C-alpha angles and dihedrals in degrees: 000000000000102000134194091269094061093036089065095039124110113265122190123193141183128204116203118182121210116248092261090044091231093121140017135211115222119198120194123193124190142139105260118198124197134027097285141009141175127242116195132204111211118240094212141056126215110267093013110105097201136087113244132195099224091159089069090071096047117113127192118353120198137169134197140176120207090342095310117118116240129206115262123195128183 
């Protein structure tokens, strides 16, 4: 579970568009504590009064720590 400690932690991210700009790769880096945690993708955008299903357009999701692949569940 994403606790108060991680919620206030520093998170850095990079967004890299593909050459044709049809997709992007987003890389998050943060100091995770504990054996598991949740990351959430919002279902809204500021100023847009509708719920969206942004997760439907997500492709591959992966995680690693110090170069070692971690299990990801949806």
